[in-house]
N, C-alpha and C positions, 0 to 999 in steps of 0.2 A: 508251908503255907496253906492252910484249908480257903478251898474257895467255895463259894454260891454262886446261885442260878442269879442271872441278872433281873430273872423274869419274875419268881418266889419268893427269892429270897433262903430255898431249902440248899441246905450242904450238898455237895456235887461229891459223887466219887467217882476216883480214875479206874478206868479198865483200859487195860491196851491203849488204843488209840482216841479214846473218848472219857467224857467226862456225865456223868448222869446222876439225877433225882428221878420221881416220880414221875412220869411221862412225860420226861426232856431226855436229851441229848444234847452234847457240844464236842465238838468235833476236837482234838491235839495234833498239831504236826507241828515237826520238831520241836517236842516239846515245849510249845506256844499254844497254852490257852485260848481258845476261839473264842468270847464270851463275847460279842456284837446282839445285844438284845431288838438294833434298829436291822441287823441280818439272819432275820431266822432262816429267810429261806436259803441264804447263801448258805449258811451252816447248814442243812440240810443238802444240798448240794458237795459239800466239800464231805461230808459221811458217807454219803452216797457211795464219794471215788475210793476213799478206804477201805469200808466195809465189803466193796470188789477187788480191795490188794491191791488199789490203783495210786500209792504216796504220790507219785510224781504228777498226776493226773491231777490231786486236790492241793498240791502247792500252788500248779498253773493255774489254776480258778483265784485263790486268794492273793499271786501276787499282784494280779490284776483290778486290786480293790484300792479306789483311792480316796480321801476326802474330798468334802466340799470348797478347800481351798489348791486344791490342783491345780496347778496352769499352764500341764502339759496331760493331751491323752494316751490312755495307758500304754505300758509298754504290748508290743505285739507277740500273740502267742509264743510265736521262733523265737524271742529274743529271751522271755521268761525261760523256754526251757533251754536255750543257751546259759542263761546266770545259771541255774539247776546244777547242771553239768559240771558249770567249772565252779563251785560255791568250795571246792577248796586249795583251786588252782587261781582266781582271779585274786587283784589287786580290790581293794572298798570302792577305789573308784571308778571302775569299769565294771563292777556288779552296779553301782549307780546309773551310770550311761544306757546299760543292759534293762535297766528297771522306769527308765524313763521320767528321772528325777532333777533335770532340767534348772534349773536356780538354787534348789532344794540341795540339790545334788553338791552344786559350789558352797555352800551353807555348810553341808558336812563335812567338806572333805578337809576345808580350813576353821572349822568352829574350836581347834584346841586353843589357837592362835588369837581368835577373836576375842575383842574387851568385853565383849555380855559374855564369851562362858568363863571369863575370869571372874566378872563380878554372880556369877553362880557359886561357883568355887569358895570365893568368901564367904560369902552370904550361907554357905554350908560349913566350912571351915567355924566360922565364927562361933555357930551354934551348935557346934557338932554334936556335944556331950556322949562320946562311947555308944550309936544306940545299936540294941541288938538287931533291929530291922529297919532298914530304911527301903520305900516304896516310894518311887517316883512317876509322876503322874505324866505323860505328853513326855514319854523319853525319848524317843525319836530314837535314833540307832544306836544308843547308850553311850555318849562320849560320859556324861557323870556316874554313872554305871562304872562305869570303867572306872571311872577317879573314886569310888565309893567299895567297888570291890578290895575283900580282904580288911577291912574298915570297921565292918559291920556281920554278924553272924546270917544275917539273908540279906539280899540285895533282890531289889523286887523292881519292874517296869512294867507301868500299864502304856499302851498306845494306842490309838485309835486304827490307824492303816499298821497291816499286819507286816505290808515286805517294810517297814521301817523295823518291827521287831523281830525279823528276818536276819537284816541286815547287822543285830546287833548278838545276833546269835551265832552267826557264822565267824563277822569278825571282829568285833568292838567288846563286847560281854558275854563270852561265850557259856558262864556260871552261871548269870543271873536268872534269875525266877521270872519269867517274860510271857504276860497276860494281854490279849487284846482286847480291849472292852472300851465300851460310849460312856465318859465319863458323865454324860446328860443322861443318862439314866443309872437307877441303881448299882452301884461300882459292887464285886463282886468278893467283897471282902468284909472279916465279923467286925465291930465296935474293939476301935481301938487295937486295928491289926499291926497297926504300925510306930514305931515310937516315935519317929522321923518319916513324915508326909513332905515332900518336897517336888518343888515345878517354877521352870523357870523357861520363861522365852515361852508360855505359851496360853496362861492362865486370859491375856486378853482377846485369846482368838475364841475363846469358850460359848457358846449359847446359853442360856439360863446359867449365869455366874452363882448366880446367891444359891442354885441348887446346886450348883459344883461345890460351892464354898461350904453348903452345908454336911454334903457326904464327906471332906475334907474336916469337917470341925467332928463329925462322926469315925473317922477311921484311924484318923493321926493322933498322936498324941501332944507332938509339937508337928508346926506347919510352919515349912520355911515358903515363901512365892515372892520368885524373883524376875525381874525383866521385866511386868509388866506395862506397857505403852500409856501416855499420861494424854490423856481429851481435849488437853488443855493445849499441848504443842502438838506440830507440825511432825512427821513422823513418817519414811518413805512406805515402809513395810503394811501391809492389809492387816487387818483383823478389826473388832470391836470393842477399840480402848472404852475408858470409863475415868472418871475425874480421881485423885487419890480419895478425896473423901469421901466416895463412892465407894471403892475399893476399901476404905478403912475400913466402913461401915458394915463392911460382910462378916467382922472377926474379929472377937473380944480384946480390946486393949492392944493392938501391937505395936511391936516396933517397927518405925517406916526409914526405908534409906531412899539418898538417889542413887541410882546404880552404879551412876558416876563413880559416886563417892564409898563404893564396893570395891570397883576397880583398883580404886585410885592406893587404898588403904592395900590390898595383894602386895601391888608393887612395890609399895614405901615397908610389909612388913607390918602396922600397924596396927590397932583397934579400931575400926570405921566408927561413925561418927551418925551417931542419931538425926535424924530433920524432924521436924514440925511438918502440920500439912503446908503452912504458910512456907516451909523456904520449899518443898516439892510443887510452887503453883509451874514453877518451868523448869524442873526434871524433863527430857522424854520420857523416863522411864524410871519407876518406882519399883523396891522392893517391901515384904514387910515378916516380920520373925509372932510366932505366935504360942502364946504356952514355952518360954522360956524364960530362962535367966538374961543378965545381961552381957552384950555381947563380947566375944574375946577377940584373942589376935586373929586378922585376915588369912592368917600364913600359917601352915603346920603340915599333916601328911597330906592333906587332899589336897595343897596348893603346890606341892614340890616335890621334885620325885626324887627317890630312895637312892641312897647314894650306890654306887656302882650303874647306876640306870642307862644304857646305852641313848643316848640324845641326839637328832639329828638338827637341823640348822631349818630354823622357817622355811617353809618351801614356798613360801611369797618371793622369797629372793632369788633372783635372775644376776647372775651378775653382780650381785656384790649390791643389787636395787630391788626394792619395791617392785615387783611388777603387779599389779590388780589385777583378777581374775577376772573383771568387770568393771567399768564406771558405776552402777550404780554402787557393785561393794565395795568400790572404793568411795564413792560416797556416806554410805552408810556407815561402815568402819572407819578409812580411814583418820578422820580428825580426833579417834579416840586409840588408835593406837599405843601399844604399848612398847612396841618395838619399833627403832628409827629406821628413816625411810632408807640408810644406806649400813651396811655392815659388811666388815668383809671376815666375819665369824669362819673357824674350818666346816668342814661338812658336816664332824659328826664330834661330839665330845661325852665325857662319860662324868654323871654327876656326883655331885661331894667334895668340891670344892668351892671356896668360895666366889674366885671369879665365873663360874662355870654355874654356879645354883644361882648368882643374880642374872644373867644372861637368860636361863630358865623359865626367869621370875619376870622376864620383860615378856617371854616368848621369842626370845632371838634364837634360842634352842627348845625343841619342845621332846617329847615323849609320843611316839605315832605308835600305830600297831602297828605288826609287823609287817601286812597286806595294805598296807596305805596305797 
């Protein structure tokens, strides 16, 4: 992946712990490029640490940076150093606790079983088409990158928050190309750099959505944007949602979907039904596809575990019943959950049989990272 300056557009050259072009340098920490045009001063601090041989100091600095939607104070210096020291042994959940992720940590810990995650997998699978390169905007901790790994030659994740990418690097998607950049600034990628550009449960948060959509159309040959909150329908989550027609107007001739239909299509193993704008007036969240052929089956290699994969029972089950991590979580995800409220499934299973694979599609069983 050739990266470009988010300020000048010049091609950046890698040398050790930095990327550079005429008159500018950007840090690379744990093989994650930090290219936030709105954080030039922070980039300078990190480069000073790296240039002096203080790689830990560079990480401590970056792991404290947050976005404007953060609900908790940044982690303490001590906690950041503790998570750095334990990056090869800590669980994913323990790392998020140390990094003060708060409610976002709960969301990330259980994202593999959320109905909204399944809708994203269904959208991607329906339009997959064997891409060589996949770029996920606002990839978070790399949940979808993990699903895409091995199904494309190059899997790239970009996010505004370095700490989320660092979690992806060490716990979720270690082989992905990771870039920290601001989607509201010019993107550090060439024209048509990605065969498939994917963004899920994030677009409605972004400022300057029309500018972001324009960059999507510049960088991606095919574009999939999922779980965009609908301004016509009340929603628990924060963000700056728009009406379905406004989203649709930003992209040329998109296929549009009710997010709930994508989840249902995955569980049923069928092709998702395209919706009209009239249909979407009451949809809490919507999705769209641009530059694609007709959708295919919502199930396949991205959605179903490979035979022989070791699976775990959904960790929300406690004593055979779902124990929601919070009242808010239950309100937001409970009504659309694909798994039953009661299950006496075994603690462990192996993918490859009809019975196990059916339960995995419902997310009674789930493929979790080794250090979940």
